[in-house]
C-alpha positions in Angstrom: -6.0 -30.1 85.4 -7.9 -26.7 84.7 -10.7 -28.6 82.5 -11.9 -32.3 82.7 -13.6 -34.0 80.5 -16.7 -35.3 82.6 -17.3 -32.0 84.5 -20.0 -29.3 83.1 -18.3 -27.4 80.3 -17.4 -23.7 82.2 -20.2 -21.6 80.1 -21.2 -18.2 81.4 -24.2 -17.8 79.4 -25.4 -21.7 80.7 -25.1 -21.1 84.2 -28.4 -20.0 85.2 -30.6 -21.8 87.9 -32.6 -24.4 85.5 -30.9 -24.3 82.1 -30.3 -27.6 80.6 -27.5 -26.4 78.7 -25.5 -26.2 82.2 -25.4 -30.2 81.9 -23.1 -30.0 78.9 -19.8 -31.5 79.4 -16.6 -31.0 77.7 -16.6 -34.6 76.5 -20.2 -34.3 75.0 -19.0 -30.5 73.2 -16.0 -33.0 72.1 -18.0 -35.7 70.2 -20.6 -33.6 69.1 -23.4 -34.6 71.4 -24.5 -31.6 73.3 -27.8 -31.9 72.1 -27.6 -28.0 71.2 -29.3 -27.3 68.2 -27.0 -26.3 65.4 -27.9 -26.7 61.7 -24.5 -26.8 60.2 -25.4 -27.3 56.6 -28.3 -25.9 54.5 -29.5 -29.5 53.6 -30.4 -30.0 57.0 -34.4 -29.6 57.8 -35.0 -27.7 54.9 -33.1 -24.6 56.2 -31.8 -22.3 53.4 -28.3 -21.4 53.0 -28.9 -18.1 55.0 -30.6 -20.0 57.9 -27.8 -22.8 58.5 -26.1 -21.8 61.8 -22.1 -22.2 60.6 -23.1 -19.3 57.6 -25.2 -17.1 60.1 -22.4 -17.5 62.6 -19.4 -16.8 60.4 -20.7 -14.6 58.4 -24.1 -12.6 59.0 -25.6 -11.8 62.3 -22.9 -14.1 64.6 -20.1 -13.0 63.1 -19.5 -10.7 65.5 -19.0 -13.0 68.1 -19.0 -16.6 67.0 -19.1 -17.9 70.5 -22.0 -16.2 72.2 -24.0 -17.0 69.0 -23.3 -20.8 69.1 -23.8 -20.8 73.3 -27.0 -19.0 72.9 -28.6 -21.6 71.0 -31.3 -23.9 72.6 -31.7 -27.3 72.9 -32.8 -30.1 70.8 -32.0 -33.1 73.3 -30.9 -34.1 76.4 -26.8 -33.7 76.4 -25.1 -36.7 75.4 -28.3 -38.2 73.5 -27.4 -37.7 69.7 -24.3 -37.0 67.6 -24.9 -34.4 65.4 -21.4 -32.9 63.8 -21.6 -29.1 64.3 -18.7 -26.2 63.7 -20.5 -24.2 66.5 -19.5 -26.8 68.6 -15.8 -26.2 67.9 -16.2 -22.3 68.3 -17.5 -23.2 71.8 -14.7 -25.1 72.8 -12.2 -22.6 71.2 -13.9 -19.9 73.7 -13.7 -22.3 76.8 -10.0 -22.5 75.7 -9.8 -18.8 76.1 -11.5 -18.0 79.2 -9.4 -20.8 80.9 -6.6 -18.4 79.6 -7.4 -15.3 80.4 -10.6 -13.9 82.1 -9.6 -10.3 80.1 -13.2 -9.5 77.7 -10.6 -7.5 75.9 -10.7 -9.0 72.2 -6.7 -8.3 71.8 -5.9 -10.1 74.9 -7.9 -12.8 74.3 -6.7 -13.3 70.9 -2.7 -12.6 71.7 -3.1 -15.0 74.8 -4.9 -17.6 73.0 -2.4 -17.3 69.9 0.5 -17.3 72.1 -0.7 -20.4 73.8 -1.6 -22.3 69.9 2.1 -21.6 69.2 3.7 -22.3 72.1 2.2 -25.6 73.0 1.6 -26.8 69.4 2.7 -24.8 66.5 6.2 -23.8 67.3 7.1 -27.3 69.3 5.8 -28.9 66.2 7.8 -26.7 63.2 4.4 -25.8 61.8 5.9 -22.5 60.5 3.3 -21.4 58.0 0.2 -22.2 59.7 -1.9 -18.9 61.1 -5.5 -19.1 63.3 -7.8 -17.0 62.6 -10.1 -14.9 65.1 -13.2 -12.9 65.0 -13.9 -9.6 66.2 -14.1 -10.6 70.1 -10.9 -12.4 70.2 -12.2 -16.0 70.0 -9.9 -18.2 68.2 -12.3 -19.7 64.8 -11.2 -23.4 65.8 -14.0 -24.5 64.0 -12.9 -23.3 60.4 -10.2 -20.8 59.8 -6.7 -22.1 60.1 -4.5 -21.9 57.2 -2.1 -23.9 56.8 0.3 -25.6 54.0 0.2 -29.4 53.2 3.3 -29.4 54.6 2.0 -28.3 57.8 -0.9 -30.3 57.8 1.4 -33.3 57.2 3.6 -32.6 60.5 0.0 -32.3 62.5 -1.0 -35.8 61.2 2.5 -37.1 61.4 2.4 -35.7 65.3 -0.9 -37.4 66.2 0.3 -41.0 64.6 3.5 -40.6 66.7 0.3 -40.1 69.7 1.7 -36.9 70.6 5.2 -36.8 70.6 7.8 -35.6 68.1 11.5 -36.2 68.2 11.6 -37.7 71.7 9.2 -35.4 72.9 6.0 -36.0 74.4 3.9 -32.7 73.8 0.3 -34.3 74.1 -0.5 -37.2 77.1 -0.8 -40.6 75.2 -4.2 -41.1 77.1 -5.3 -38.1 75.0 -4.4 -39.1 71.8 -6.1 -42.2 72.9 -9.4 -40.1 73.8 -9.3 -38.6 70.5 -9.0 -41.8 68.5 -11.7 -43.9 70.0 -15.4 -44.1 69.3 -17.8 -41.7 71.0 -21.2 -43.5 72.2 -23.3 -41.7 69.4 -21.3 -42.3 66.4 -18.6 -45.1 65.8 -17.0 -43.0 63.3 -16.3 -40.3 65.2 -14.2 -39.8 68.3 -12.7 -37.0 70.1 -13.1 -34.3 67.6 -11.5 -36.4 64.6 -12.9 -39.2 62.1 -12.5 -42.6 62.6 -12.6 -45.1 59.8 -15.6 -47.3 61.1 -19.0 -48.1 60.3 -21.5 -45.5 61.4 -25.2 -46.5 62.0 -27.4 -47.3 59.2 -29.1 -44.1 58.5 -25.4 -42.0 58.4 -23.6 -41.5 55.3 -20.0 -42.9 55.2 -17.7 -40.3 55.8 -14.3 -42.4 55.5 -13.8 -45.5 54.0 -14.4 -48.5 56.2 -14.8 -51.5 54.0 -11.1 -50.5 52.4 -8.7 -50.1 54.8 -7.9 -50.4 58.9 -10.0 -49.0 61.7 -7.2 -47.6 63.1 -7.1 -44.9 60.5 -8.0 -41.6 61.8 -8.6 -38.2 59.9 -9.2 -34.9 60.0 -11.4 -33.1 57.3 -11.7 -29.7 56.0 -14.8 -27.7 54.6 -12.8 -27.4 50.9 -11.6 -30.7 50.9 -8.5 -30.4 53.0 -8.1 -33.9 54.5 -5.1 -35.2 57.1 -5.8 -38.9 56.7 -3.5 -40.9 59.6 
C-alpha cells in the first residue's frame, strides 16, 4: 500500500514546481509510456552507439548512478501519450523500489536492503537459487539489464507467472498484479505491465512475439542477448 499505480511516481528530482515529469505515474513507467526522452538503441533517431541512452547509462557517463541519469532526461511527450521501450525506465523503477525500502543514500545500505527484499519476496520462495541481481556503484538494482540466472531459474519465474503468482499453493503475488502485467497497455497492445504480450502492434511497429502463430494469452520476458521466458 505504500505505492499506488496511478499516483505520481515518487522521484525527488521531479518534484520542483512546474516540472512536467512530476505528473508521470507508476502505471506509465511500468507500461513504458512516461514521455521521457530515452533513446534505447543507436538505430533510433540516427544516434551513434555512444549516444544511445542505454549505453551511456550503463557504460559511460551514467554508469556511476544509472537512476540519476535516467531521471534527469527531459520530456519529449506528455505522460501517457506514447509508448517507447526503455531500459532507463526500468532503472527508475528500481530506484523507486529502493527508496521505498530505505531513506539511506549509503550505497551499501541501499544494495543490502534491496537484495534482502528481492531474495525474501521472490528468489527464496520460488527456489531461484542461481539468480544474481547486479547493482551500480550508488547501490541501485540494475533491474533493466543485469540479472544473471540459469535457464532453470528463468523457467521457475515463468512457471510462477503461469500460476498467477502462486507456487506450491502459496500466493506470493496478488493475482490482480499478474492480471495487470498481462493486460494490454493503452499505447501498445503487445505490451502490458513490464512484460510483452502476443498481440498485434500498431502498423508502424515491428512484431515482437508471434501473434499470428499462437493465442493472445501468451506473454514473454525477453532479454538483450536472446534470453526468452515464454509462457
